[in-house]
Each structure stands twice: as C-alpha cells, then as structure tokens.
N, C-alpha and C positions, 0 to 999 in steps of 0.2 A: 712540345710537351711529351713526356715519356708515357708509355703505357701504364707503368706503375702508378704514376700520379693520377691518371684517369681512374684506375681501379680504386685507389685510396679515396679520391674525392667522391666517387660513386657510392662507396660503402659508407662514408660519413653521411651522405644525403639519405641513404636508405635507412640507416639506423636512427636518424632524426625523424623520419616519417611516423606519424601517429603518436608522437610524444608531445602532444599539446598540453601545456600547463593551464589549469583552470585559474581564474582570478580568485583572490582571497574571498571575495564576496560569494562567488559561486560555490567554493568549497564549504562554506558555512551552511548554505541552504541545501546542498546535496546530502548532508548528513541526516537531515530530517526528512522522513518519507513524505511525499506529496500528499496533500489533503489530510495530514495528521497533525492537528494542533495540540495533541496530547490529550484531547477530550473526545470521547465518542459521541458527545452531544453536539459537536460542531457540524451543522448541516450546510455550511457555506458551499455554494455550487451545486447543491442538490435541488433538482427541479421541484416545483410545487406538486406535480403529479406523483413523484417518488415519495415525497413527504406524506402525501395522502395514503399511498400504499402502506407505508410504515404504520400509519394510524389505523387503517383498515385491518391490518393483520395484528393489531394490538401490541406492537413492539414496545417493550419496556427495557430500560437499561439494566435492571436487576430482577432476575427471576424470583417468583414467589412459589414456584413449584419445585419441591425437593428433588434433586437429581436431574432436573431438566433445565438446561440452559444452552445458549447459543454455542458455547464452546464444545458441547458434545452433540450438536445437531448435525445431521447429514447435509443440511443446506448451508451450513456456515463455511465461509471462506476464511482460513486462518490469516492472522496479521502478517504483513511483510516483515522481514527481519528488522528489528529495532522499533517496530510499531506496536502500539497497544490495542488498536482497533482492527477488527477484521471486516468482512463483508458478508453479504447474503446473496444467494442465487435468486431470491424473489424480488428484492428491491435494492436500490442503490443507497449509498451513504455508509458512514462508519457504524460498525456494530460492536458493541461491548460483548466480550466472550461470556460475561455473567448475565447477559440479557436473555430475553425470552419473547416469543410471539406465538399466536394461536396456530401457526403452521409448523410448530416444532415436530421434527421427525428424528428420532434417535438414530445415531450412526449404527450401522449393522456390521 
C-alpha cells in the first residue's frame, strides 16, 4: 500500500468523525426545548416541594400589578431560544414572563 493511500484513507476517516446523523425521530424532538410543552402551566416533573414554593410565593401566570411582571424581574431566567417559558431563581418549573409573585424584584 502506498503512503498516499494511507493519508487519503486517514483523512476520510477523520472527516467522518463527529458527523453522526440523528434519527428522524430525534430531530423532531430536539427542535422543541426540553420541558416546554408550549404551556407555562405544565408542571410535569416538578416536585411537590417546588410546587408548594410556587404557591407560598403566590406565583400567578398573569400579573395584576401594573408594570411588575416576571419578564422584568431580577430573579427571572429568560426562556431558552424558541421557548415561551422562562424560569425563576427561587423555585423550579416553567415561568410565564407575564407572571408575578410576592418576591418580585425589579431589574436594576
């Protein structure tokens, strides 16, 4: 075997490394962010303790306080790209940017 054939074969193998194709089913599920069913009300996978924290802090999905909502709170974690729900530093689970809780802290 010639040295050129060895280099050619090696470069083909190296270029193929890491180019794993996902199955069609995986591609469909990867486009939707994990834990985001499209509704910020979906508490699937959220522990009862975390649900209780949400209730203790009076979280509601739509603020009744003018100008104060999760989207402009310093504790709010913005949604991932393509998601509609964010998160909160105080408790787990999806948070609607229009929501509100008693721990609201305006961004500075």
